[in-house]
Backbone as ProteinMPNN parsed JSONL, in Angstrom:
{"seq_chain_A": "MASPSKDFRYTVEFNIHAVDAPGTRLTKTGDIYVNICLLGMHKRTRLMPPHLPVHIDQKLYFDKVKFSKN", "coords_chain_A": {"N_chain_A": [[9.89, -9.183, 31.32], [8.759, -6.934, 28.521], [9.497, -5.132, 26.389], [9.488, -1.603, 25.114], [7.889, -1.153, 21.611], [8.176, -0.249, 19.201], [6.149, 1.351, 17.238], [4.883, 2.615, 13.91], [3.42, 5.191, 13.173], [2.133, 6.853, 9.719], [1.112, 9.07, 8.358], [0.109, 11.665, 4.967], [-1.288, 13.994, 3.863], [-2.447, 14.561, 0.476], [-3.25, 17.235, -2.109], [-3.644, 18.205, -4.866], [-4.027, 20.181, -7.156], [-4.542, 20.451, -9.736], [-3.715, 18.759, -14.369], [-1.174, 17.997, -15.611], [-0.949, 17.823, -19.351], [1.109, 17.845, -21.685], [1.173, 17.788, -25.221], [-0.259, 15.847, -24.788], [-3.324, 13.036, -26.059], [-6.283, 12.67, -25.199], [-8.849, 10.132, -24.943], [-12.322, 10.918, -26.671], [-15.057, 10.034, -25.28], [-16.099, 8.471, -22.015], [-15.197, 9.21, -18.519], [-12.641, 9.921, -16.686], [-9.848, 9.615, -14.313], [-7.934, 9.955, -11.685], [-4.568, 7.79, -10.679], [-3.374, 7.058, -8.154], [-0.833, 6.029, -6.081], [0.805, 5.533, -2.889], [2.625, 5.106, 0.254], [1.698, 2.246, -0.286], [-0.764, 2.362, -0.072], [-3.353, 2.655, -2.469], [-5.503, 5.294, -4.1], [-7.788, 7.659, -5.153], [-9.184, 9.688, -7.665], [-12.342, 11.87, -8.393], [-14.296, 11.327, -11.178], [-14.156, 12.634, -14.133], [-14.549, 14.667, -16.794], [-12.75, 13.942, -20.272], [-10.924, 16.785, -20.246], [-7.678, 17.473, -20.96], [-6.346, 21.144, -19.323], [-6.023, 18.861, -16.944], [-8.548, 20.459, -13.82], [-8.578, 19.621, -11.083], [-8.391, 20.536, -7.501], [-8.689, 18.498, -5.419], [-8.36, 16.358, -1.988], [-7.022, 13.56, -0.734], [-6.317, 11.594, 1.434], [-3.428, 9.594, 4.03], [-3.055, 7.075, 5.251], [-1.372, 5.407, 7.445], [0.193, 2.604, 10.361], [2.931, 1.189, 10.967], [3.804, -1.334, 12.234], [6.652, -2.621, 14.926], [8.593, -5.033, 14.737], [9.238, -7.894, 17.902]], "CA_chain_A": [[9.694, -7.494, 31.41], [8.558, -6.359, 27.182], [10.512, -3.819, 25.775], [8.359, -1.089, 24.361], [7.069, -1.755, 20.886], [8.706, 1.374, 18.738], [6.028, 0.89, 16.238], [5.341, 4.154, 13.847], [2.039, 6.082, 12.182], [2.805, 7.573, 8.381], [0.286, 10.141, 7.461], [-0.305, 12.204, 3.865], [-2.524, 15.014, 3.647], [-2.334, 15.48, -0.862], [-3.296, 17.665, -2.354], [-3.758, 17.916, -6.17], [-4.978, 21.287, -7.979], [-4.226, 20.618, -11.737], [-3.097, 17.946, -13.764], [-1.779, 18.56, -17.852], [0.33, 16.826, -19.836], [1.466, 18.461, -23.224], [1.126, 16.772, -26.303], [-1.242, 13.941, -25.051], [-4.752, 12.892, -26.485], [-7.453, 11.559, -24.7], [-10.55, 9.922, -25.73], [-13.929, 11.448, -26.245], [-15.8, 9.676, -25.372], [-16.001, 8.116, -21.122], [-14.136, 9.804, -17.702], [-11.01, 9.562, -16.443], [-9.631, 9.894, -13.554], [-6.142, 10.329, -11.362], [-5.059, 6.574, -9.17], [-2.37, 7.415, -6.578], [-0.415, 5.309, -4.968], [1.469, 5.625, -1.718], [2.533, 3.862, 1.249], [2.016, 0.508, -0.129], [-2.425, 2.176, -1.27], [-4.131, 3.207, -3.727], [-6.429, 6.448, -4.178], [-8.046, 8.185, -6.935], [-9.286, 11.075, -7.698], [-12.903, 11.536, -8.676], [-14.045, 10.952, -12.211], [-14.197, 14.017, -14.683], [-14.119, 15.021, -18.149], [-11.728, 13.66, -20.543], [-10.576, 17.56, -21.131], [-7.044, 18.689, -20.318], [-5.501, 20.485, -18.186], [-7.992, 19.034, -15.287], [-9.308, 21.332, -13.122], [-9.005, 18.497, -10.33], [-8.789, 20.682, -6.701], [-9.412, 17.297, -4.463], [-7.914, 16.304, -1.563], [-6.436, 12.537, -0.369], [-5.479, 11.429, 2.329], [-2.984, 8.209, 3.154], [-3.004, 7.271, 7.095], [-0.56, 3.389, 7.498], [0.789, 2.131, 10.698], [4.059, 0.465, 10.571], [4.383, -2.451, 13.474], [7.772, -3.597, 14.443], [8.146, -7.183, 14.723], [9.685, -7.943, 18.915]], "C_chain_A": [[10.398, -7.374, 28.94], [9.151, -5.055, 26.762], [9.236, -2.965, 25.16], [8.9, -1.091, 22.619], [7.632, -0.186, 19.873], [7.984, 1.666, 16.919], [5.83, 3.274, 15.275], [4.021, 4.385, 12.689], [2.902, 6.944, 10.967], [1.285, 8.244, 7.842], [0.012, 11.727, 6.599], [-1.403, 13.145, 3.806], [-2.221, 15.463, 1.7], [-2.991, 15.989, -1.496], [-3.127, 18.146, -3.675], [-4.791, 19.276, -6.84], [-5.602, 21.03, -9.55], [-3.025, 18.93, -12.41], [-2.719, 17.98, -16.042], [-0.991, 17.23, -17.728], [0.443, 16.715, -21.493], [1.096, 17.508, -24.196], [-0.557, 14.741, -26.478], [-2.57, 13.707, -25.827], [-5.197, 11.72, -25.54], [-8.277, 11.22, -25.188], [-11.186, 10.665, -25.72], [-14.345, 11.335, -25.126], [-14.936, 8.295, -23.359], [-15.318, 8.466, -20.709], [-12.992, 8.867, -17.593], [-10.89, 10.223, -14.639], [-8.044, 9.958, -12.637], [-5.537, 9.155, -10.693], [-2.776, 7.651, -8.757], [-1.807, 6.456, -6.27], [0.659, 5.168, -4.329], [1.139, 5.027, -0.656], [1.886, 2.588, 1.014], [0.425, 0.862, -0.941], [-2.654, 3.016, -2.191], [-5.473, 3.235, -3.362], [-6.344, 6.332, -4.827], [-9.298, 8.779, -6.673], [-10.946, 10.638, -8.397], [-13.459, 11.599, -10.262], [-14.813, 12.006, -12.859], [-14.049, 13.641, -16.263], [-13.134, 14.682, -18.605], [-11.481, 14.995, -21.175], [-8.326, 17.793, -20.278], [-6.801, 20.538, -20.945], [-6.599, 20.022, -17.728], [-7.833, 19.124, -14.721], [-9.671, 20.54, -11.474], [-9.269, 19.107, -8.573], [-9.015, 19.176, -5.423], [-7.775, 16.698, -3.668], [-7.834, 14.511, -0.968], [-5.504, 11.926, 0.619], [-5.494, 9.864, 3.035], [-2.563, 8.295, 4.952], [-2.041, 5.836, 7.097], [-0.331, 3.431, 9.127], [2.002, 1.529, 10.504], [4.479, -0.72, 11.877], [5.677, -3.484, 13.299], [7.336, -4.771, 15.226], [9.275, -6.891, 16.678], [10.233, -9.192, 18.729]], "O_chain_A": [[11.452, -7.554, 28.33], [8.84, -3.969, 27.25], [8.191, -3.502, 24.791], [10.1, -1.039, 22.347], [7.189, 0.91, 20.217], [8.582, 1.966, 15.886], [6.229, 4.385, 15.624], [3.835, 3.794, 11.626], [3.974, 7.525, 11.137], [0.57, 7.755, 6.967], [-0.228, 12.76, 7.225], [-2.536, 12.686, 3.668], [-1.804, 16.603, 1.497], [-3.855, 15.17, -1.812], [-2.051, 18.743, -3.661], [-6.017, 19.259, -6.943], [-6.627, 21.304, -10.173], [-2.183, 18.279, -11.792], [-3.392, 17.984, -17.072], [-0.634, 16.338, -16.958], [0.033, 15.853, -22.27], [0.699, 16.397, -23.846], [-1.097, 13.832, -27.107], [-2.792, 14.779, -26.39], [-4.818, 10.586, -25.244], [-8.725, 11.947, -26.075], [-11.015, 11.474, -24.808], [-14.211, 12.081, -24.157], [-13.896, 7.637, -23.353], [-14.304, 8.568, -21.399], [-12.588, 7.793, -18.039], [-11.62, 10.999, -14.023], [-7.033, 10.01, -13.338], [-6.009, 9.266, -9.562], [-1.786, 8.323, -9.048], [-2.68, 5.606, -6.095], [1.621, 4.706, -4.944], [0.052, 4.53, -0.362], [1.538, 1.874, 1.955], [0.085, 0.239, -1.947], [-2.038, 4.022, -2.541], [-6.268, 2.444, -2.853], [-5.613, 5.611, -5.505], [-10.167, 8.538, -5.835], [-11.102, 9.511, -8.865], [-12.566, 12.263, -10.788], [-15.904, 12.363, -12.414], [-13.575, 12.625, -16.773], [-12.176, 14.841, -17.85], [-11.632, 15.015, -22.397], [-8.05, 18.243, -19.166], [-6.922, 21.063, -22.052], [-7.756, 20.414, -17.888], [-7.01, 18.369, -14.205], [-10.688, 20.765, -10.818], [-10.163, 18.487, -7.996], [-9.811, 19.414, -4.515], [-6.658, 16.585, -4.173], [-8.992, 14.168, -0.729], [-4.279, 11.808, 0.587], [-6.43, 9.065, 3.005], [-2.02, 9.172, 5.623], [-2.543, 5.142, 6.213], [-0.727, 4.537, 9.493], [2.032, 1.274, 9.3], [5.634, -0.733, 12.305], [5.935, -4.394, 12.511], [6.409, -5.222, 15.899], [9.957, -5.869, 16.764], [10.876, -9.724, 19.634]]}, "name": "protein", "num_of_chains": 1, "seq": "MASPSKDFRYTVEFNIHAVDAPGTRLTKTGDIYVNICLLGMHKRTRLMPPHLPVHIDQKLYFDKVKFSKN"}
């Protein structure tokens, strides 16, 4: 008889409203984005003009299932 598996599901809703970095200078050319690594997954925001503070107002969803080894 097999024992019940203990799988785990992680779900994160990450709300980004604004990013500011006082004293930081950005290049005048090219767009920028914010890259976030969470639960071993990488997500990035849409491209935006390089002006600080950056008002993003975007949701990123991270979903991961961890399977147990029996």
